N, CA, C and O atoms as a GROMACS GRO file, in nm:
protein
  528
    1MET      N    1   0.665  -1.678  -1.729
    1MET     CA    2   0.649  -1.564  -1.634
    1MET      C    3   0.750  -1.459  -1.649
    1MET      O    4   0.870  -1.468  -1.624
    2GLU      N    5   0.690  -1.365  -1.691
    2GLU     CA    6   0.796  -1.218  -1.704
    2GLU      C    7   0.810  -1.127  -1.598
    2GLU      O    8   0.706  -1.071  -1.563
    3VAL      N    9   0.917  -1.096  -1.535
    3VAL     CA   10   0.918  -0.990  -1.435
    3VAL      C   11   0.978  -0.878  -1.453
    3VAL      O   12   1.085  -0.862  -1.511
    4ASN      N   13   0.898  -0.780  -1.394
    4ASN     CA   14   0.933  -0.655  -1.434
    4ASN      C   15   0.895  -0.619  -1.632
    4ASN      O   16   0.970  -0.570  -1.716
    5GLN      N   17   0.761  -0.666  -1.645
    5GLN     CA   18   0.752  -0.585  -1.756
    5GLN      C   19   0.701  -0.429  -1.759
    5GLN      O   20   0.595  -0.398  -1.704
    6SER      N   21   0.764  -0.355  -1.812
    6SER     CA   22   0.799  -0.204  -1.767
    6SER      C   23   0.625  -0.143  -1.813
    6SER      O   24   0.589  -0.045  -1.747
    7GLU      N   25   0.540  -0.188  -1.901
    7GLU     CA   26   0.385  -0.143  -1.862
    7GLU      C   27   0.335  -0.175  -1.720
    7GLU      O   28   0.275  -0.104  -1.640
    8ILE      N   29   0.379  -0.312  -1.709
    8ILE     CA   30   0.329  -0.349  -1.585
    8ILE      C   31   0.347  -0.284  -1.483
    8ILE      O   32   0.249  -0.268  -1.410
    9VAL      N   33   0.476  -0.225  -1.445
    9VAL     CA   34   0.584  -0.167  -1.351
    9VAL      C   35   0.526  -0.018  -1.353
    9VAL      O   36   0.537   0.037  -1.244
   10ALA      N   37   0.476   0.046  -1.435
   10ALA     CA   38   0.414   0.171  -1.468
   10ALA      C   39   0.299   0.143  -1.428
   10ALA      O   40   0.293   0.222  -1.334
   11GLU      N   41   0.181   0.077  -1.427
   11GLU     CA   42   0.058   0.057  -1.365
   11GLU      C   43   0.078   0.079  -1.215
   11GLU      O   44   0.028   0.160  -1.136
   12VAL      N   45   0.182  -0.036  -1.197
   12VAL     CA   46   0.188  -0.061  -1.039
   12VAL      C   47   0.246   0.065  -0.948
   12VAL      O   48   0.203   0.109  -0.841
   13SER      N   49   0.328   0.096  -1.006
   13SER     CA   50   0.376   0.233  -0.960
   13SER      C   51   0.287   0.333  -0.974
   13SER      O   52   0.286   0.406  -0.875
   14ALA      N   53   0.220   0.362  -1.050
   14ALA     CA   54   0.089   0.506  -1.039
   14ALA      C   55   0.033   0.452  -0.916
   14ALA      O   56   0.038   0.522  -0.814
   15ALA      N   57  -0.038   0.298  -0.912
   15ALA     CA   58  -0.166   0.286  -0.783
   15ALA      C   59  -0.042   0.291  -0.686
   15ALA      O   60  -0.071   0.359  -0.587
   16PHE      N   61   0.079   0.246  -0.681
   16PHE     CA   62   0.109   0.284  -0.514
   16PHE      C   63   0.116   0.462  -0.508
   16PHE      O   64   0.073   0.524  -0.412
   17VAL      N   65   0.169   0.518  -0.613
   17VAL     CA   66   0.176   0.692  -0.615
   17VAL      C   67   0.024   0.719  -0.526
   17VAL      O   68   0.011   0.767  -0.414
   18GLU      N   69  -0.074   0.671  -0.615
   18GLU     CA   70  -0.222   0.705  -0.601
   18GLU      C   71  -0.252   0.679  -0.428
   18GLU      O   72  -0.322   0.753  -0.358
   19TYR      N   73  -0.182   0.559  -0.384
   19TYR     CA   74  -0.208   0.561  -0.217
   19TYR      C   75  -0.154   0.603  -0.133
   19TYR      O   76  -0.193   0.616  -0.017
   20GLU      N   77   0.025   0.652  -0.215
   20GLU     CA   78   0.106   0.718  -0.074
   20GLU      C   79   0.010   0.880  -0.094
   20GLU      O   80   0.017   0.962  -0.003
   21ARG      N   81  -0.054   0.902  -0.188
   21ARG     CA   82  -0.084   1.012  -0.184
   21ARG      C   83  -0.240   1.044  -0.104
   21ARG      O   84  -0.270   1.148  -0.044
   22ALA      N   85  -0.324   0.924  -0.124
   22ALA     CA   86  -0.411   0.909  -0.033
   22ALA      C   87  -0.384   0.916   0.143
   22ALA      O   88  -0.433   1.001   0.217
   23LEU      N   89  -0.328   0.846   0.168
   23LEU     CA   90  -0.266   0.828   0.291
   23LEU      C   91  -0.185   0.925   0.341
   23LEU      O   92  -0.239   0.955   0.447
   24VAL      N   93  -0.090   0.990   0.328
   24VAL     CA   94  -0.076   1.136   0.349
   24VAL      C   95  -0.163   1.250   0.326
   24VAL      O   96  -0.128   1.362   0.364
   25GLU      N   97  -0.276   1.231   0.265
   25GLU     CA   98  -0.400   1.353   0.282
   25GLU      C   99  -0.501   1.296   0.339
   25GLU      O  100  -0.609   1.352   0.355
   26HIS      N  101  -0.464   1.132   0.392
   26HIS     CA  102  -0.619   1.128   0.484
   26HIS      C  103  -0.758   1.142   0.387
   26HIS      O  104  -0.862   1.206   0.404
   27ASP      N  105  -0.709   1.049   0.271
   27ASP     CA  106  -0.840   1.043   0.181
   27ASP      C  107  -0.881   0.887   0.160
   27ASP      O  108  -0.839   0.799   0.085
   28LEU      N  109  -1.023   0.894   0.302
   28LEU     CA  110  -1.026   0.763   0.314
   28LEU      C  111  -1.085   0.695   0.203
   28LEU      O  112  -1.058   0.575   0.198
   29GLU      N  113  -1.160   0.742   0.110
   29GLU     CA  114  -1.197   0.661  -0.014
   29GLU      C  115  -1.104   0.612  -0.104
   29GLU      O  116  -1.103   0.504  -0.162
   30ALA      N  117  -1.020   0.712  -0.108
   30ALA     CA  118  -0.964   0.650  -0.190
   30ALA      C  119  -0.823   0.544  -0.157
   30ALA      O  120  -0.754   0.464  -0.221
   31MET      N  121  -0.830   0.601  -0.006
   31MET     CA  122  -0.730   0.456   0.028
   31MET      C  123  -0.830   0.326   0.042
   31MET      O  124  -0.748   0.234   0.050
   32ASN      N  125  -0.905   0.292   0.047
   32ASN     CA  126  -1.020   0.188   0.053
   32ASN      C  127  -1.053   0.118  -0.065
   32ASN      O  128  -1.094   0.002  -0.072
   33ALA      N  129  -1.023   0.229  -0.196
   33ALA     CA  130  -1.103   0.179  -0.346
   33ALA      C  131  -0.944   0.122  -0.351
   33ALA      O  132  -0.946   0.012  -0.407
   34LEU      N  133  -0.829   0.153  -0.319
   34LEU     CA  134  -0.720   0.047  -0.369
   34LEU      C  135  -0.703  -0.050  -0.296
   34LEU      O  136  -0.609  -0.115  -0.342
   35PHE      N  137  -0.762  -0.118  -0.163
   35PHE     CA  138  -0.726  -0.211  -0.070
   35PHE      C  139  -0.855  -0.303  -0.150
   35PHE      O  140  -0.943  -0.250  -0.218
   36TRP      N  141  -0.845  -0.427  -0.128
   36TRP     CA  142  -0.867  -0.536  -0.201
   36TRP      C  143  -1.013  -0.545  -0.069
   36TRP      O  144  -0.985  -0.594   0.040
   37HIS      N  145  -1.154  -0.497  -0.094
   37HIS     CA  146  -1.253  -0.557   0.004
   37HIS      C  147  -1.279  -0.673   0.052
   37HIS      O  148  -1.398  -0.648   0.071
   38ALA      N  149  -1.268  -0.785   0.090
   38ALA     CA  150  -1.290  -0.919   0.074
   38ALA      C  151  -1.243  -0.953   0.230
   38ALA      O  152  -1.203  -0.874   0.316
   39PRO      N  153  -1.261  -1.088   0.238
   39PRO     CA  154  -1.251  -1.128   0.389
   39PRO      C  155  -1.112  -1.180   0.388
   39PRO      O  156  -1.059  -1.199   0.498
   40GLN      N  157  -1.039  -1.208   0.271
   40GLN     CA  158  -0.894  -1.271   0.263
   40GLN      C  159  -0.826  -1.170   0.265
   40GLN      O  160  -0.725  -1.207   0.204
   41THR      N  161  -0.808  -1.051   0.297
   41THR     CA  162  -0.717  -0.933   0.309
   41THR      C  163  -0.656  -0.871   0.431
   41THR      O  164  -0.723  -0.802   0.508
   42VAL      N  165  -0.525  -0.897   0.451
   42VAL     CA  166  -0.460  -0.916   0.583
   42VAL      C  167  -0.371  -0.772   0.576
   42VAL      O  168  -0.276  -0.763   0.499
   43ARG      N  169  -0.412  -0.662   0.664
   43ARG     CA  170  -0.329  -0.552   0.693
   43ARG      C  171  -0.282  -0.578   0.852
   43ARG      O  172  -0.354  -0.561   0.950
   44TYR      N  173  -0.136  -0.627   0.853
   44TYR     CA  174  -0.029  -0.569   0.956
   44TYR      C  175   0.036  -0.433   0.995
   44TYR      O  176   0.140  -0.388   0.947
   45GLY      N  177  -0.054  -0.366   1.106
   45GLY     CA  178   0.028  -0.216   1.117
   45GLY      C  179   0.098  -0.225   1.237
   45GLY      O  180   0.098  -0.317   1.319
   46ILE      N  181   0.160  -0.114   1.237
   46ILE     CA  182   0.249  -0.084   1.353
   46ILE      C  183   0.238  -0.136   1.467
   46ILE      O  184   0.336  -0.200   1.505
   47ALA      N  185   0.106  -0.125   1.570
   47ALA     CA  186   0.061  -0.164   1.652
   47ALA      C  187  -0.070  -0.260   1.640
   47ALA      O  188  -0.108  -0.317   1.743
   48GLU      N  189  -0.127  -0.276   1.543
   48GLU     CA  190  -0.239  -0.350   1.513
   48GLU      C  191  -0.265  -0.426   1.416
   48GLU      O  192  -0.196  -0.417   1.316
   49VAL      N  193  -0.358  -0.506   1.422
   49VAL     CA  194  -0.380  -0.606   1.299
   49VAL      C  195  -0.531  -0.618   1.239
   49VAL      O  196  -0.633  -0.629   1.307
   50GLN      N  197  -0.526  -0.614   1.118
   50GLN     CA  198  -0.690  -0.607   1.057
   50GLN      C  199  -0.672  -0.716   0.961
   50GLN      O  200  -0.568  -0.742   0.902
   51HIS      N  201  -0.826  -0.799   0.948
   51HIS     CA  202  -0.801  -0.911   0.901
   51HIS      C  203  -0.974  -0.858   0.826
   51HIS      O  204  -1.084  -0.853   0.880
   52GLY      N  205  -0.942  -0.834   0.717
   52GLY     CA  206  -1.100  -0.866   0.613
   52GLY      C  207  -1.124  -0.730   0.588
   52GLY      O  208  -1.114  -0.643   0.675
   53GLY      N  209  -1.163  -0.706   0.447
   53GLY     CA  210  -1.141  -0.546   0.414
   53GLY      C  211  -1.279  -0.486   0.508
   53GLY      O  212  -1.270  -0.369   0.470
   54GLU      N  213  -1.358  -0.486   0.569
   54GLU     CA  214  -1.422  -0.432   0.686
   54GLU      C  215  -1.329  -0.391   0.808
   54GLU      O  216  -1.369  -0.293   0.870
   55ALA      N  217  -1.207  -0.454   0.855
   55ALA     CA  218  -1.138  -0.422   0.970
   55ALA      C  219  -1.080  -0.335   0.943
   55ALA      O  220  -1.070  -0.242   1.022
   56ILE      N  221  -1.019  -0.333   0.821
   56ILE     CA  222  -0.929  -0.226   0.754
   56ILE      C  223  -0.996  -0.136   0.741
   56ILE      O  224  -0.948  -0.029   0.777
   57ARG      N  225  -1.137  -0.136   0.684
   57ARG     CA  226  -1.209   0.030   0.694
   57ARG      C  227  -1.274   0.082   0.817
   57ARG      O  228  -1.301   0.202   0.833
   58ALA      N  229  -1.298  -0.002   0.895
   58ALA     CA  230  -1.318   0.042   1.058
   58ALA      C  231  -1.205   0.075   1.117
   58ALA      O  232  -1.217   0.150   1.214
   59TRP      N  233  -1.078   0.034   1.082
   59TRP     CA  234  -0.964   0.089   1.164
   59TRP      C  235  -0.948   0.237   1.082
   59TRP      O  236  -0.961   0.338   1.152
   60ARG      N  237  -0.928   0.248   0.987
   60ARG     CA  238  -0.909   0.322   0.869
   60ARG      C  239  -1.008   0.437   0.956
   60ARG      O  240  -0.942   0.521   1.018
   61ALA      N  241  -1.083   0.444   0.962
   61ALA     CA  242  -1.184   0.584   0.984
   61ALA      C  243  -1.179   0.600   1.110
   61ALA      O  244  -1.262   0.680   1.152
   62SER      N  245  -1.101   0.546   1.196
   62SER     CA  246  -1.055   0.597   1.328
   62SER      C  247  -0.918   0.596   1.375
   62SER      O  248  -0.911   0.582   1.497
   63CYS      N  249  -0.823   0.604   1.323
   63CYS     CA  250  -0.703   0.637   1.296
   63CYS      C  251  -0.635   0.735   1.319
   63CYS      O  252  -0.710   0.828   1.288
   64GLU      N  253  -0.528   0.784   1.358
   64GLU     CA  254  -0.468   0.933   1.336
   64GLU      C  255  -0.400   0.875   1.181
   64GLU      O  256  -0.368   0.764   1.137
   65PRO      N  257  -0.398   1.040   1.122
   65PRO     CA  258  -0.345   1.081   0.949
   65PRO      C  259  -0.198   1.047   1.033
   65PRO      O  260  -0.160   1.066   1.149
   66VAL      N  261  -0.135   0.985   0.911
   66VAL     CA  262   0.013   0.974   0.874
   66VAL      C  263   0.064   1.121   0.891
   66VAL      O  264  -0.010   1.218   0.884
   67PRO      N  265   0.190   1.127   0.914
   67PRO     CA  266   0.239   1.270   0.921
   67PRO      C  267   0.256   1.304   0.766
   67PRO      O  268   0.295   1.228   0.678
   68ARG      N  269   0.219   1.436   0.755
   68ARG     CA  270   0.250   1.501   0.639
   68ARG      C  271   0.406   1.496   0.621
   68ARG      O  272   0.443   1.479   0.505
   69SER      N  273   0.497   1.507   0.710
   69SER     CA  274   0.639   1.527   0.679
   69SER      C  275   0.659   1.372   0.610
   69SER      O  276   0.758   1.376   0.537
   70ARG      N  277   0.606   1.258   0.610
   70ARG     CA  278   0.613   1.132   0.533
   70ARG      C  279   0.695   1.158   0.404
   70ARG      O  280   0.682   1.243   0.316
   71ARG      N  281   0.797   1.041   0.427
   71ARG     CA  282   0.942   1.057   0.320
   71ARG      C  283   0.888   0.932   0.261
   71ARG      O  284   0.804   0.874   0.330
   72LEU      N  285   0.927   0.867   0.124
   72LEU     CA  286   0.958   0.711   0.095
   72LEU      C  287   1.138   0.720   0.058
   72LEU      O  288   1.211   0.808   0.013
   73HIS      N  289   1.149   0.635   0.086
   73HIS     CA  290   1.322   0.608   0.009
   73HIS      C  291   1.337   0.458  -0.005
   73HIS      O  292   1.291   0.365   0.061
   74ARG      N  293   1.396   0.462  -0.088
   74ARG     CA  294   1.440   0.272  -0.109
   74ARG      C  295   1.299   0.225  -0.204
   74ARG      O  296   1.289   0.103  -0.203
   75THR      N  297   1.201   0.287  -0.276
   75THR     CA  298   1.115   0.155  -0.316
   75THR      C  299   1.139   0.128  -0.415
   75THR      O  300   1.194   0.192  -0.504
   76VAL      N  301   1.080  -0.028  -0.408
   76VAL     CA  302   1.138  -0.149  -0.509
   76VAL      C  303   0.960  -0.190  -0.569
   76VAL      O  304   0.875  -0.224  -0.487
   77VAL      N  305   0.943  -0.185  -0.654
   77VAL     CA  306   0.806  -0.213  -0.728
   77VAL      C  307   0.879  -0.334  -0.792
   77VAL      O  308   0.994  -0.319  -0.835
   78THR      N  309   0.825  -0.434  -0.798
   78THR     CA  310   0.871  -0.559  -0.851
   78THR      C  311   0.692  -0.639  -0.910
   78THR      O  312   0.595  -0.659  -0.837
   79THR      N  313   0.704  -0.668  -1.054
   79THR     CA  314   0.576  -0.735  -1.102
   79THR      C  315   0.658  -0.850  -1.111
   79THR      O  316   0.782  -0.851  -1.108
   80PHE      N  317   0.553  -0.988  -1.128
   80PHE     CA  318   0.574  -1.100  -1.128
   80PHE      C  319   0.427  -1.131  -1.229
   80PHE      O  320   0.314  -1.165  -1.193
   81GLY      N  321   0.480  -1.106  -1.363
   81GLY     CA  322   0.361  -1.166  -1.450
   81GLY      C  323   0.262  -1.032  -1.499
   81GLY      O  324   0.301  -0.930  -1.443
   82ALA      N  325   0.194  -1.017  -1.551
   82ALA     CA  326   0.054  -0.943  -1.587
   82ALA      C  327  -0.018  -0.909  -1.456
   82ALA      O  328  -0.111  -0.832  -1.479
   83ASP      N  329  -0.007  -0.940  -1.329
   83ASP     CA  330  -0.137  -0.938  -1.261
   83ASP      C  331  -0.087  -0.946  -1.103
   83ASP      O  332  -0.158  -0.919  -1.006
   84TYR      N  333   0.030  -0.984  -1.100
   84TYR     CA  334   0.062  -0.942  -0.940
   84TYR      C  335   0.229  -0.901  -0.930
   84TYR      O  336   0.327  -0.940  -0.994
   85ALA      N  337   0.210  -0.800  -0.812
   85ALA     CA  338   0.314  -0.696  -0.793
   85ALA      C  339   0.351  -0.706  -0.603
   85ALA      O  340   0.268  -0.735  -0.517
   86THR      N  341   0.502  -0.669  -0.580
   86THR     CA  342   0.491  -0.618  -0.449
   86THR      C  343   0.586  -0.488  -0.453
   86THR      O  344   0.674  -0.460  -0.534
   87VAL      N  345   0.544  -0.418  -0.345
   87VAL     CA  346   0.570  -0.295  -0.367
   87VAL      C  347   0.644  -0.290  -0.199
   87VAL      O  348   0.583  -0.342  -0.106
   88SER      N  349   0.785  -0.219  -0.177
   88SER     CA  350   0.857  -0.255  -0.050
   88SER      C  351   0.910  -0.091  -0.075
   88SER      O  352   0.941  -0.024  -0.173
   89THR      N  353   0.903  -0.071   0.056
   89THR     CA  354   0.942   0.072   0.054
   89THR      C  355   0.973   0.133   0.229
   89THR      O  356   0.909   0.104   0.330
   90GLU      N  357   1.086   0.217   0.215
   90GLU     CA  358   1.105   0.235   0.362
   90GLU      C  359   1.040   0.398   0.341
   90GLU      O  360   1.024   0.462   0.237
   91PHE      N  361   1.011   0.438   0.492
   91PHE     CA  362   0.979   0.585   0.489
   91PHE      C  363   1.026   0.646   0.649
   91PHE      O  364   1.034   0.588   0.757
   92THR      N  365   1.054   0.792   0.610
   92THR     CA  366   1.056   0.836   0.770
   92THR      C  367   0.967   0.977   0.758
   92THR      O  368   0.907   1.018   0.658
   93SER      N  369   0.978   1.044   0.901
   93SER     CA  370   0.885   1.166   0.923
   93SER      C  371   0.973   1.197   1.050
   93SER      O  372   1.062   1.148   1.119
   94ASP      N  373   0.858   1.355   1.033
   94ASP     CA  374   0.941   1.446   1.158
   94ASP      C  375   0.861   1.377   1.299
   94ASP      O  376   0.887   1.400   1.418
   95ALA      N  377   0.764   1.294   1.245
   95ALA     CA  378   0.711   1.241   1.421
   95ALA      C  379   0.826   1.188   1.485
   95ALA      O  380   0.873   1.240   1.586
   96THR      N  381   0.877   1.078   1.426
   96THR     CA  382   0.961   0.952   1.473
   96THR      C  383   1.126   0.969   1.423
   96THR      O  384   1.167   0.990   1.309
   97THR      N  385   1.189   0.956   1.521
   97THR     CA  386   1.318   0.898   1.475
   97THR      C  387   1.335   0.757   1.404
   97THR      O  388   1.414   0.735   1.312
   98LEU      N  389   1.256   0.671   1.456
   98LEU     CA  390   1.274   0.538   1.369
   98LEU      C  391   1.219   0.544   1.229
   98LEU      O  392   1.142   0.627   1.180
   99LEU      N  393   1.289   0.411   1.160
   99LEU     CA  394   1.259   0.370   1.019
   99LEU      C  395   1.179   0.316   0.995
   99LEU      O  396   1.172   0.202   1.041
  100GLY      N  397   1.036   0.381   0.880
  100GLY     CA  398   0.934   0.263   0.873
  100GLY      C  399   0.946   0.235   0.784
  100GLY      O  400   0.983   0.319   0.702
  101ARG      N  401   0.923   0.100   0.744
  101ARG     CA  402   0.911  -0.003   0.661
  101ARG      C  403   0.748  -0.070   0.649
  101ARG      O  404   0.659  -0.082   0.734
  102GLN      N  405   0.755  -0.110   0.492
  102GLN     CA  406   0.606  -0.101   0.442
  102GLN      C  407   0.645  -0.188   0.290
  102GLN      O  408   0.714  -0.150   0.196
  103MET      N  409   0.563  -0.328   0.312
  103MET     CA  410   0.543  -0.397   0.156
  103MET      C  411   0.440  -0.412   0.204
  103MET      O  412   0.403  -0.433   0.320
  104GLN      N  413   0.364  -0.395   0.057
  104GLN     CA  414   0.256  -0.451   0.023
  104GLN      C  415   0.256  -0.569  -0.102
  104GLN      O  416   0.351  -0.558  -0.179
  105THR      N  417   0.176  -0.662  -0.124
  105THR     CA  418   0.122  -0.726  -0.205
  105THR      C  419  -0.013  -0.629  -0.270
  105THR      O  420  -0.119  -0.586  -0.223
  106TRP      N  421   0.053  -0.621  -0.398
  106TRP     CA  422  -0.058  -0.615  -0.531
  106TRP      C  423  -0.085  -0.677  -0.596
  106TRP      O  424   0.004  -0.740  -0.653
  107ALA      N  425  -0.217  -0.701  -0.628
  107ALA     CA  426  -0.313  -0.814  -0.738
  107ALA      C  427  -0.431  -0.753  -0.841
  107ALA      O  428  -0.533  -0.699  -0.798
  108ARG      N  429  -0.410  -0.766  -0.945
  108ARG     CA  430  -0.486  -0.707  -1.047
  108ARG      C  431  -0.640  -0.764  -1.001
  108ARG      O  432  -0.658  -0.861  -1.075
  109ILE      N  433  -0.715  -0.755  -0.946
  109ILE     CA  434  -0.862  -0.780  -0.900
  109ILE      C  435  -0.946  -0.782  -0.981
  109ILE      O  436  -1.018  -0.874  -1.019
  110GLY      N  437  -0.934  -0.640  -1.022
  110GLY     CA  438  -1.106  -0.592  -1.095
  110GLY      C  439  -1.027  -0.537  -1.280
  110GLY      O  440  -0.916  -0.520  -1.329
  111PRO      N  441  -1.127  -0.530  -1.311
  111PRO     CA  442  -1.124  -0.497  -1.446
  111PRO      C  443  -1.018  -0.407  -1.506
  111PRO      O  444  -1.018  -0.298  -1.448
  112ALA      N  445  -0.905  -0.418  -1.628
  112ALA     CA  446  -0.852  -0.297  -1.646
  112ALA      C  447  -0.944  -0.189  -1.669
  112ALA      O  448  -0.909  -0.088  -1.607
  113SER      N  449  -1.060  -0.173  -1.744
  113SER     CA  450  -1.057  -0.052  -1.716
  113SER      C  451  -1.127   0.053  -1.622
  113SER      O  452  -1.164   0.169  -1.637
  114GLU      N  453  -1.129  -0.045  -1.512
  114GLU     CA  454  -1.138   0.014  -1.369
  114GLU      C  455  -1.012   0.114  -1.316
  114GLU      O  456  -0.909   0.091  -1.379
  115ALA      N  457  -1.000   0.202  -1.232
  115ALA     CA  458  -0.930   0.330  -1.206
  115ALA      C  459  -0.774   0.212  -1.170
  115ALA      O  460  -0.776   0.108  -1.105
  116HIS      N  461  -0.675   0.264  -1.225
  116HIS     CA  462  -0.556   0.232  -1.196
  116HIS      C  463  -0.488   0.066  -1.231
  116HIS      O  464  -0.388   0.001  -1.200
  117HIS      N  465  -0.620   0.049  -1.322
  117HIS     CA  466  -0.590  -0.119  -1.387
  117HIS      C  467  -0.633  -0.221  -1.326
  117HIS      O  468  -0.601  -0.334  -1.363
  118GLY      N  469  -0.730  -0.194  -1.202
  118GLY     CA  470  -0.765  -0.294  -1.139
  118GLY      C  471  -0.675  -0.356  -1.020
  118GLY      O  472  -0.691  -0.455  -0.948
  119TRP      N  473  -0.581  -0.266  -1.029
  119TRP     CA  474  -0.457  -0.282  -0.921
  119TRP      C  475  -0.555  -0.260  -0.755
  119TRP      O  476  -0.617  -0.159  -0.720
  120LYS      N  477  -0.542  -0.377  -0.686
  120LYS     CA  478  -0.572  -0.402  -0.547
  120LYS      C  479  -0.489  -0.404  -0.439
  120LYS      O  480  -0.467  -0.525  -0.434
  121ILE      N  481  -0.409  -0.343  -0.325
  121ILE     CA  482  -0.339  -0.440  -0.224
  121ILE      C  483  -0.444  -0.517  -0.169
  121ILE      O  484  -0.563  -0.492  -0.149
  122VAL      N  485  -0.348  -0.656  -0.140
  122VAL     CA  486  -0.439  -0.756  -0.075
  122VAL      C  487  -0.394  -0.834   0.037
  122VAL      O  488  -0.454  -0.922   0.099
  123ALA      N  489  -0.256  -0.779   0.058
  123ALA     CA  490  -0.202  -0.758   0.199
  123ALA      C  491  -0.079  -0.688   0.189
  123ALA      O  492   0.004  -0.681   0.098
  124ALA      N  493  -0.085  -0.631   0.320
  124ALA     CA  494   0.012  -0.525   0.359
  124ALA      C  495   0.047  -0.573   0.459
  124ALA      O  496  -0.006  -0.665   0.522
  125HIS      N  497   0.206  -0.472   0.497
  125HIS     CA  498   0.258  -0.476   0.660
  125HIS      C  499   0.333  -0.340   0.667
  125HIS      O  500   0.395  -0.295   0.570
  126VAL      N  501   0.325  -0.282   0.778
  126VAL     CA  502   0.396  -0.164   0.838
  126VAL      C  503   0.470  -0.207   0.982
  126VAL      O  504   0.439  -0.285   1.072
  127SER      N  505   0.575  -0.126   0.960
  127SER     CA  506   0.663  -0.155   1.110
  127SER      C  507   0.752  -0.030   1.089
  127SER      O  508   0.774   0.045   0.994
  128LEU      N  509   0.796  -0.041   1.230
  128LEU     CA  510   0.930   0.061   1.231
  128LEU      C  511   1.022  -0.015   1.344
  128LEU      O  512   0.999  -0.096   1.433
  129ILE      N  513   1.135   0.053   1.296
  129ILE     CA  514   1.282   0.009   1.376
  129ILE      C  515   1.349   0.101   1.404
  129ILE      O  516   1.310   0.216   1.381
  130GLN      N  517   1.489   0.071   1.474
  130GLN     CA  518   1.533   0.173   1.502
  130GLN      C  519   1.625   0.185   1.389
  130GLN      O  520   1.683   0.082   1.354
  131THR      N  521   1.653   0.322   1.310
  131THR     CA  522   1.744   0.324   1.238
  131THR      C  523   1.880   0.279   1.246
  131THR      O  524   1.959   0.296   1.339
  132PRO      N  525   1.899   0.219   1.137
  132PRO     CA  526   2.023   0.133   1.128
  132PRO      C  527   2.163   0.242   1.100
  132PRO      O  528   2.276   0.195   1.089
   0.00000   0.00000   0.00000
């Protein structure tokens, strides 16, 4: 298994950038499309937990949008072979003095012809901590 093949890193990076755009713009359709819609999908949020695609979609439909001032820091994309990746990032915003942390596990679930080459978030974790 090859780690960080440049073309795979580019695919996952593009999917991640699209997810971040959708998150900041509160584009529910795009966010939902980038999460694997399956019972096995898990999202641990700052103050909530969702198990399964239905729970994630229901939560998104009622949650507050992230602040438009959201800025990413120290984003790391690591791919393992052609079908599995992790994306880790830190974020800040004008809404809090806390440091946000976000980790996502991505897998190629759909066909390569699908938008973003079939990449879907299959697990995610978001948290806030005091700025070190």
